[in-house]
C-alpha positions as CSV (number, residue, x, y, z in Angstrom):
1,M,321.9,67.2,30.0
2,S,323.4,66.2,26.6
3,K,326.5,67.9,25.1
4,S,324.2,69.7,22.6
5,E,322.2,71.1,25.4
6,E,325.3,72.4,27.1
7,Q,326.5,73.9,23.9
8,G,323.1,75.6,23.5
9,S,323.6,77.1,26.9
10,E,327.1,78.5,26.3
11,A,325.7,81.9,25.2
12,D,323.9,82.2,28.6
13,R,326.6,83.7,30.9
14,Y,324.5,82.8,34.0
15,F,324.5,79.1,33.1
16,I,326.8,77.0,35.4
17,T,327.7,73.8,33.6
18,A,329.1,72.0,36.7
19,L,326.0,72.6,38.7
20,S,323.9,71.4,35.7
21,R,325.8,68.2,35.6
22,G,325.4,67.6,39.3
23,L,321.7,68.1,39.0
24,D,321.6,65.7,36.0
25,V,323.3,63.0,38.2
26,L,320.6,63.3,40.8
27,A,317.8,63.4,38.2
28,C,319.1,60.2,36.5
29,F,317.8,58.0,39.4
30,R,314.5,56.6,38.4
31,P,311.7,54.9,40.5
32,G,312.9,51.4,41.2
33,D,316.6,52.3,41.1
34,S,317.9,51.2,44.5
35,V,321.5,51.8,43.5
36,L,323.4,52.9,40.3
37,S,327.0,52.2,39.4
38,N,329.4,54.9,38.2
39,Q,329.1,53.4,34.7
40,Q,325.3,53.5,34.7
41,I,325.3,57.1,35.9
42,A,327.8,58.1,33.2
43,E,325.7,56.5,30.5
44,R,322.5,58.1,31.6
45,C,324.0,61.5,31.9
46,N,326.3,61.2,28.9
47,L,329.3,62.1,31.0
48,P,332.9,60.7,31.4
49,K,333.2,58.3,34.3
50,S,335.9,60.5,35.8
51,T,333.5,63.4,35.9
52,V,330.8,61.3,37.5
53,T,333.3,60.2,40.2
54,R,334.1,63.8,41.2
55,I,330.4,64.8,41.1
56,A,329.3,61.8,43.1
57,Y,332.1,62.5,45.7
58,T,330.9,66.1,46.1
59,L,327.2,65.1,46.3
60,G,328.1,62.5,48.8
61,K,329.9,65.0,51.0
62,R,326.6,67.1,51.1
63,G,324.4,64.1,51.8
64,Y,322.7,64.0,48.4
65,L,324.3,60.6,47.5
66,I,325.6,57.8,49.6
67,Q,328.0,55.0,48.5
68,A,325.7,52.1,49.1
69,E,328.1,49.4,48.0
70,P,331.9,49.1,47.8
71,G,333.2,49.7,44.3
72,G,331.2,52.9,43.4
73,K,327.5,52.1,43.5
74,Y,325.5,55.0,44.8
75,A,322.0,55.6,46.2
76,L,320.1,58.8,46.8
77,G,320.8,60.4,50.2
78,T,318.4,61.8,52.7
79,A,319.2,65.4,51.6
80,T,317.3,64.8,48.3
81,L,314.3,63.8,50.4
82,A,314.4,67.1,52.2
83,L,314.3,68.9,48.9
84,G,311.3,66.9,47.6
85,S,309.5,67.2,50.9
86,S,309.9,71.0,50.9
87,M,308.4,71.2,47.4
88,L,305.4,69.0,48.3
89,A,304.8,70.8,51.6
90,R,304.1,74.1,49.8
91,M,301.6,72.5,47.5
92,D,298.5,72.8,49.6
93,I,296.5,71.9,46.6
94,R,297.3,68.3,47.2
95,Q,295.3,68.3,50.4
96,I,292.5,70.2,48.8
97,A,292.3,68.0,45.7
98,R,292.6,64.6,47.5
99,P,288.9,64.1,48.5
100,L,287.7,65.4,45.2
101,M,290.1,63.0,43.3
102,Q,289.1,60.1,45.5
103,E,285.4,60.7,44.7
104,L,286.1,60.6,41.0
105,A,288.3,57.5,41.4
106,D,285.5,55.7,43.2
107,F,282.9,56.7,40.7
108,S,285.0,55.6,37.7
109,S,286.8,52.6,39.3
110,S,290.0,54.1,38.1
111,T,293.2,55.9,39.2
112,V,293.0,59.7,39.4
113,S,296.4,61.5,39.5
114,L,297.7,65.1,39.9
115,G,300.9,65.8,38.1
116,V,303.5,68.4,37.2
117,R,305.9,68.5,34.3
118,D,309.6,67.7,34.6
119,R,311.3,68.2,31.2
120,F,309.8,65.6,28.9
121,S,307.7,63.6,31.4
122,M,305.0,64.2,34.1
123,I,305.6,63.4,37.7
124,Y,302.6,62.4,39.9
125,I,302.5,64.4,43.1
126,E,299.1,63.0,44.3
127,V,297.3,59.7,43.4
128,S,293.9,58.4,44.4
129,R,292.6,55.0,43.3
130,S,289.5,53.1,43.7
131,T,289.3,49.8,45.5
132,A,288.8,48.1,42.1
133,T,291.5,45.4,41.5
134,L,292.0,46.7,38.0
135,A,293.0,50.3,39.0
136,L,296.5,51.3,37.9
137,T,299.1,50.9,40.6
138,L,301.0,54.2,39.9
139,Q,302.4,56.0,43.0
140,V,303.4,59.5,44.0
141,G,306.7,60.0,42.1
142,S,305.8,57.8,39.2
143,R,306.6,59.3,35.7
144,V,304.7,59.1,32.5
145,P,305.7,60.5,29.1
146,L,304.7,64.0,28.2
147,A,303.9,63.3,24.6
148,T,301.7,60.2,24.8
149,S,300.0,60.3,28.1
150,A,296.7,62.2,28.6
151,I,298.1,64.1,31.6
152,G,301.1,65.2,29.5
153,R,299.0,66.3,26.6
154,A,296.8,68.3,28.9
155,I,299.8,70.2,30.1
156,L,301.0,70.8,26.5
157,A,297.6,71.9,25.3
158,C,297.1,74.4,28.1
159,A,300.6,75.8,27.9
160,S,301.3,79.1,26.1
161,E,302.8,79.0,22.6
162,Q,306.0,80.4,24.1
163,E,306.1,77.6,26.7
164,R,305.5,74.9,24.0
165,S,308.2,76.3,21.8
166,A,310.7,76.3,24.7
167,I,309.9,72.6,25.4
168,I,310.3,71.7,21.7
169,N,313.6,73.6,21.4
170,L,315.0,71.9,24.5
171,A,313.9,68.5,23.1
172,G,315.5,69.3,19.8
173,R,318.8,69.9,21.4
174,T,318.5,66.6,23.2
175,D,317.0,64.2,20.8
176,A,315.2,64.9,17.5
177,S,312.9,61.9,18.0
178,I,311.7,63.4,21.4
179,A,311.0,66.7,19.7
180,N,308.9,65.0,16.9
181,S,307.0,63.0,19.5
182,L,306.2,66.2,21.4
183,R,305.0,68.0,18.3
184,K,302.6,65.1,17.7
185,G,301.5,65.3,21.4
186,I,300.8,69.0,21.2
187,R,298.8,68.6,18.0
188,K,296.8,65.7,19.5
189,G,296.2,67.6,22.8
190,L,295.0,70.8,21.0
191,Q,292.7,68.7,18.8
192,D,291.3,66.8,21.7
193,Y,290.6,70.0,23.7
194,E,288.8,71.4,20.7
195,E,286.7,68.3,20.1
196,Y,286.2,66.9,23.6
197,G,287.2,69.7,26.0
198,C,289.9,67.5,27.5
199,A,293.1,65.7,26.5
200,T,293.0,62.0,25.8
201,S,295.2,59.0,25.4
202,F,293.5,55.8,24.2
203,G,296.2,53.2,23.9
204,D,298.8,55.8,22.9
205,W,300.9,55.6,26.1
206,Q,300.3,51.9,26.8
207,K,298.2,49.9,24.3
208,D,295.9,48.6,27.1
209,V,295.5,51.9,29.0
210,N,292.9,54.6,28.4
211,G,292.8,58.0,30.0
212,I,291.6,61.6,29.9
213,A,293.0,64.7,31.6
214,L,292.5,68.4,32.2
215,G,295.1,71.1,32.8
216,L,295.1,73.2,35.9
217,H,296.7,76.6,36.5
218,A,296.2,77.1,40.3
219,T,298.3,80.1,41.3
220,A,301.2,82.1,40.0
221,A,303.3,80.6,42.9
222,M,302.7,77.0,41.7
223,P,303.7,75.2,38.5
224,A,301.2,74.3,35.9
225,M,299.5,71.0,36.8
226,A,297.0,68.5,35.3
227,I,294.7,65.9,36.6
228,N,294.0,62.7,34.8
229,C,291.6,59.7,35.1
230,G,292.9,56.5,33.7
231,G,292.9,52.7,33.8
232,P,292.9,49.5,31.9
233,S,291.0,49.8,28.6
234,S,289.1,46.6,29.5
235,S,287.3,48.4,32.2
236,L,287.5,52.1,31.1
237,S,286.2,52.5,27.6
238,K,286.6,55.6,25.5
239,E,282.8,56.2,25.5
240,F,282.6,55.9,29.3
241,L,285.5,58.3,29.9
242,L,284.1,60.9,27.5
243,T,280.4,60.7,28.3
244,K,280.4,59.8,32.0
245,V,283.7,60.8,33.5
246,R,284.6,63.9,31.6
247,P,281.6,66.0,32.8
248,R,282.3,64.9,36.4
249,M,286.0,65.8,36.0
250,A,285.1,69.2,34.6
251,V,282.8,69.9,37.6
252,M,285.6,68.6,40.0
253,M,288.1,71.0,38.4
254,K,285.8,73.9,38.7
255,K,285.2,73.1,42.4
256,L,288.9,72.6,43.0
257,K,289.8,76.0,41.5
258,S,287.1,77.7,43.7
259,L,288.7,76.1,46.9
260,I,292.3,77.2,46.1
261,P,293.1,80.3,48.2
Protein backbone atom coordinates (compact mmCIF):
# COMPACT_ATOMS: atom_id res chain seq x y z
CA MET A 1 0.00 0.00 0.00
CA SER A 2 1.32 3.43 -0.92
CA LYS A 3 1.49 6.36 1.49
CA SER A 4 -1.40 8.00 -0.35
CA GLU A 5 -3.52 4.89 0.20
CA GLU A 6 -2.70 4.93 3.90
CA GLN A 7 -3.62 8.59 4.11
CA GLY A 8 -6.87 7.83 2.32
CA SER A 9 -7.65 5.28 5.01
CA GLU A 10 -6.95 7.55 7.97
CA ALA A 11 -10.60 8.53 8.20
CA ASP A 12 -11.52 4.86 8.66
CA ARG A 13 -11.17 4.21 12.38
CA TYR A 14 -11.28 0.45 11.80
CA PHE A 15 -8.23 0.50 9.52
CA ILE A 16 -5.05 -0.92 11.11
CA THR A 17 -2.02 0.44 9.27
CA ALA A 18 0.47 -1.99 10.83
CA LEU A 19 -1.61 -4.97 9.74
CA SER A 20 -1.99 -3.50 6.26
CA ARG A 21 1.78 -3.13 5.94
CA GLY A 22 2.33 -6.71 7.03
CA LEU A 23 -0.10 -7.95 4.40
CA ASP A 24 1.63 -5.79 1.78
CA VAL A 25 4.94 -7.46 2.62
CA LEU A 26 3.43 -10.89 2.02
CA ALA A 27 1.70 -9.75 -1.17
CA CYS A 28 4.86 -8.27 -2.67
CA PHE A 29 6.23 -11.76 -3.40
CA ARG A 30 5.57 -12.63 -7.04
CA PRO A 31 5.62 -15.90 -8.97
CA GLY A 32 9.27 -16.69 -9.62
CA ASP A 33 10.53 -14.91 -6.49
CA SER A 34 12.40 -17.55 -4.50
CA VAL A 35 13.79 -14.99 -2.05
CA LEU A 36 13.64 -11.22 -1.60
CA SER A 37 16.07 -8.98 0.23
CA ASN A 38 15.07 -6.42 2.82
CA GLN A 39 15.81 -3.70 0.26
CA GLN A 40 13.65 -5.32 -2.44
CA ILE A 41 10.72 -5.66 -0.06
CA ALA A 42 11.13 -2.05 1.07
CA GLU A 43 11.10 -0.80 -2.52
CA ARG A 44 8.09 -2.85 -3.55
CA CYS A 45 6.06 -1.84 -0.49
CA ASN A 46 7.32 1.76 -0.34
CA LEU A 47 8.35 1.27 3.28
CA PRO A 48 11.49 2.14 5.28
CA LYS A 49 13.96 -0.73 5.60
CA SER A 50 13.74 -0.53 9.38
CA THR A 51 9.97 -1.04 9.20
CA VAL A 52 10.40 -3.99 6.86
CA THR A 53 12.91 -5.54 9.26
CA ARG A 54 10.42 -5.42 12.15
CA ILE A 55 7.55 -6.70 10.03
CA ALA A 56 9.66 -9.53 8.59
CA TYR A 57 10.78 -10.51 12.09
CA THR A 58 7.16 -10.72 13.29
CA LEU A 59 6.00 -12.63 10.21
CA GLY A 60 8.93 -14.98 10.65
CA LYS A 61 7.93 -15.71 14.23
CA ARG A 62 4.47 -16.72 12.96
CA GLY A 63 5.78 -18.85 10.11
CA TYR A 64 4.68 -16.58 7.27
CA LEU A 65 8.26 -15.73 6.30
CA ILE A 66 11.53 -17.59 6.71
CA GLN A 67 15.02 -16.15 6.56
CA ALA A 68 16.31 -18.14 3.62
CA GLU A 69 19.80 -16.67 3.51
CA PRO A 70 22.06 -14.90 5.99
CA GLY A 71 21.90 -11.14 5.65
CA GLY A 72 18.17 -10.65 5.51
CA LYS A 73 16.86 -12.47 2.44
CA TYR A 74 13.39 -13.88 2.99
CA ALA A 75 11.12 -16.49 1.45
CA LEU A 76 7.44 -17.19 2.04
CA GLY A 77 6.84 -19.63 4.88
CA THR A 78 4.50 -22.59 5.05
CA ALA A 79 1.86 -20.61 6.96
CA THR A 80 1.08 -18.69 3.76
CA LEU A 81 0.46 -22.00 2.01
CA ALA A 82 -2.12 -22.90 4.64
CA LEU A 83 -4.01 -19.66 3.97
CA GLY A 84 -4.03 -20.19 0.22
CA SER A 85 -5.00 -23.84 0.55
CA SER A 86 -7.95 -22.94 2.79
CA MET A 87 -9.17 -20.42 0.23
CA LEU A 88 -8.88 -22.84 -2.68
CA ALA A 89 -10.44 -25.70 -0.71
CA ARG A 90 -13.73 -23.87 -0.29
CA MET A 91 -13.94 -23.12 -4.01
CA ASP A 92 -15.73 -26.29 -5.11
CA ILE A 93 -16.36 -24.55 -8.40
CA ARG A 94 -12.82 -25.45 -9.47
CA GLN A 95 -13.62 -29.16 -9.44
CA ILE A 96 -16.93 -28.57 -11.20
CA ALA A 97 -15.39 -26.33 -13.86
CA ARG A 98 -12.29 -28.44 -14.57
CA PRO A 99 -13.77 -30.96 -17.06
CA LEU A 100 -15.76 -28.26 -18.84
CA MET A 101 -12.68 -26.06 -19.14
CA GLN A 102 -10.59 -28.97 -20.42
CA GLU A 103 -13.17 -29.73 -23.10
CA LEU A 104 -13.04 -26.13 -24.32
CA ALA A 105 -9.23 -26.09 -24.19
CA ASP A 106 -9.05 -29.26 -26.29
CA PHE A 107 -11.51 -27.90 -28.85
CA SER A 108 -9.70 -24.59 -29.23
CA SER A 109 -6.12 -25.86 -28.76
CA SER A 110 -5.69 -23.13 -26.19
CA THR A 111 -5.39 -22.38 -22.49
CA VAL A 112 -8.62 -21.93 -20.52
CA SER A 113 -8.33 -20.30 -17.10
CA LEU A 114 -10.56 -19.44 -14.15
CA GLY A 115 -9.50 -16.35 -12.22
CA VAL A 116 -10.38 -13.96 -9.42
CA ARG A 117 -9.41 -10.32 -8.93
CA ASP A 118 -6.70 -9.18 -6.53
CA ARG A 119 -6.43 -5.39 -6.55
CA PHE A 120 -5.34 -4.51 -10.09
CA SER A 121 -4.63 -7.97 -11.44
CA MET A 122 -6.29 -11.33 -11.95
CA ILE A 123 -5.00 -14.49 -10.28
CA TYR A 124 -5.58 -17.83 -11.95
CA ILE A 125 -7.08 -20.41 -9.58
CA GLU A 126 -7.64 -23.15 -12.18
CA VAL A 127 -5.96 -23.72 -15.55
CA SER A 128 -6.71 -26.23 -18.30
CA ARG A 129 -4.63 -26.46 -21.43
CA SER A 130 -4.67 -28.49 -24.59
CA THR A 131 -1.83 -30.76 -25.60
CA ALA A 132 -0.97 -28.30 -28.37
CA THR A 133 2.62 -27.14 -28.04
CA LEU A 134 1.57 -23.53 -28.61
CA ALA A 135 -0.80 -23.35 -25.63
CA LEU A 136 0.12 -20.69 -23.05
CA THR A 137 2.13 -22.03 -20.12
CA LEU A 138 0.34 -20.09 -17.38
CA GLN A 139 -0.16 -21.85 -14.04
CA VAL A 140 -2.42 -21.63 -11.00
CA GLY A 141 -1.20 -18.54 -9.18
CA SER A 142 -0.17 -16.69 -12.34
CA ARG A 143 -1.20 -13.05 -12.53
CA VAL A 144 -2.36 -11.02 -15.51
CA PRO A 145 -3.26 -7.31 -15.56
CA LEU A 146 -6.84 -6.32 -14.88
CA ALA A 147 -6.99 -3.56 -17.48
CA THR A 148 -5.54 -5.20 -20.59
CA SER A 149 -6.33 -8.91 -20.28
CA ALA A 150 -9.62 -10.39 -21.49
CA ILE A 151 -10.27 -12.04 -18.12
CA GLY A 152 -9.67 -8.76 -16.30
CA ARG A 153 -11.94 -6.82 -18.62
CA ALA A 154 -14.67 -9.42 -18.11
CA ILE A 155 -14.52 -8.87 -14.35
CA LEU A 156 -14.63 -5.10 -14.82
CA ALA A 157 -17.51 -5.24 -17.29
CA CYS A 158 -19.60 -7.50 -15.05
CA ALA A 159 -18.93 -5.53 -11.87
CA SER A 160 -21.46 -3.04 -10.55
CA GLU A 161 -20.89 0.66 -11.08
CA GLN A 162 -20.14 0.97 -7.36
CA GLU A 163 -17.52 -1.79 -7.55
CA ARG A 164 -15.86 -0.24 -10.58
CA SER A 165 -15.75 3.15 -8.88
CA ALA A 166 -14.13 1.63 -5.81
CA ILE A 167 -11.42 0.02 -7.96
CA ILE A 168 -10.76 3.28 -9.80
CA ASN A 169 -10.61 5.25 -6.54
CA LEU A 170 -8.13 2.78 -5.05
CA ALA A 171 -6.02 2.95 -8.19
CA GLY A 172 -6.14 6.74 -8.18
CA ARG A 173 -4.66 6.80 -4.67
CA THR A 174 -1.94 4.42 -5.81
CA ASP A 175 -0.90 5.54 -9.30
CA ALA A 176 -2.77 7.80 -11.73
CA SER A 177 -1.49 5.80 -14.70
CA ILE A 178 -3.06 2.62 -13.28
CA ALA A 179 -6.37 4.41 -12.84
CA ASN A 180 -6.29 5.69 -16.43
CA SER A 181 -5.48 2.22 -17.74
CA LEU A 182 -8.36 0.74 -15.75
CA ARG A 183 -10.80 3.33 -17.10
CA LYS A 184 -9.81 2.30 -20.62
CA GLY A 185 -10.18 -1.35 -19.67
CA ILE A 186 -13.67 -0.75 -18.31
CA ARG A 187 -14.75 1.09 -21.46
CA LYS A 188 -13.31 -1.62 -23.67
CA GLY A 189 -14.91 -4.40 -21.63
CA LEU A 190 -18.35 -2.77 -21.72
CA GLN A 191 -18.06 -2.11 -25.47
CA ASP A 192 -17.01 -5.69 -26.14
CA TYR A 193 -19.86 -7.13 -24.10
CA GLU A 194 -22.32 -4.99 -26.02
CA GLU A 195 -20.84 -5.90 -29.40
CA TYR A 196 -19.69 -9.50 -28.91
CA GLY A 197 -21.28 -10.71 -25.69
CA CYS A 198 -17.86 -11.24 -24.10
CA ALA A 199 -14.69 -9.36 -23.18
CA THR A 200 -11.74 -9.47 -25.55
CA SER A 201 -8.03 -8.75 -25.70
CA PHE A 202 -6.42 -9.01 -29.11
CA GLY A 203 -2.78 -8.08 -28.61
CA ASP A 204 -3.56 -5.63 -25.80
CA TRP A 205 -2.01 -7.62 -22.93
CA GLN A 206 0.78 -9.11 -25.00
CA LYS A 207 1.06 -8.24 -28.67
CA ASP A 208 1.17 -11.89 -29.77
CA VAL A 209 -1.64 -13.17 -27.51
CA ASN A 210 -5.39 -13.20 -28.21
CA GLY A 211 -8.15 -14.05 -25.78
CA ILE A 212 -11.84 -13.78 -24.89
CA ALA A 213 -13.52 -14.08 -21.49
CA LEU A 214 -16.84 -14.20 -19.67
CA GLY A 215 -17.62 -13.09 -16.14
CA LEU A 216 -19.07 -15.51 -13.60
CA HIS A 217 -20.98 -14.70 -10.40
CA ALA A 218 -21.30 -18.14 -8.80
CA THR A 219 -22.67 -17.65 -5.28
CA ALA A 220 -22.79 -14.90 -2.70
CA ALA A 221 -20.17 -16.80 -0.68
CA MET A 222 -17.64 -16.71 -3.51
CA PRO A 223 -15.83 -13.78 -5.11
CA ALA A 224 -16.65 -12.68 -8.63
CA MET A 225 -14.77 -14.78 -11.17
CA ALA A 226 -14.17 -14.97 -14.89
CA ILE A 227 -13.10 -17.63 -17.37
CA ASN A 228 -10.95 -16.90 -20.38
CA CYS A 229 -9.75 -18.76 -23.44
CA GLY A 230 -6.48 -17.54 -24.88
CA GLY A 231 -3.32 -18.37 -26.73
CA PRO A 232 -0.82 -17.22 -29.33
CA SER A 233 -2.36 -15.07 -32.05
CA SER A 234 -0.61 -17.25 -34.62
CA SER A 235 -2.94 -20.12 -33.74
CA LEU A 236 -5.94 -18.29 -32.24
CA SER A 237 -7.33 -15.68 -34.58
CA LYS A 238 -9.89 -13.07 -33.59
CA GLU A 239 -12.37 -14.60 -36.04
CA PHE A 240 -11.93 -18.13 -34.65
CA LEU A 241 -12.33 -16.98 -31.06
CA LEU A 242 -15.46 -14.95 -31.73
CA THR A 243 -17.24 -17.23 -34.20
CA LYS A 244 -16.24 -20.70 -32.98
CA VAL A 245 -15.05 -20.45 -29.38
CA ARG A 246 -17.37 -17.77 -27.97
CA PRO A 247 -20.61 -19.73 -28.57
CA ARG A 248 -19.10 -22.83 -26.96
CA MET A 249 -17.84 -20.77 -24.03
CA ALA A 250 -21.32 -19.31 -23.52
CA VAL A 251 -22.83 -22.81 -23.44
CA MET A 252 -20.09 -23.96 -21.06
CA MET A 253 -20.78 -21.08 -18.67
CA LYS A 254 -24.51 -21.78 -18.70
CA LYS A 255 -23.85 -25.43 -17.88
CA LEU A 256 -21.36 -24.50 -15.18
CA LYS A 257 -23.86 -22.20 -13.47
CA SER A 258 -26.47 -24.97 -13.52
CA LEU A 259 -24.06 -27.35 -11.76
CA ILE A 260 -23.12 -24.99 -8.93
CA PRO A 261 -25.07 -25.86 -5.76
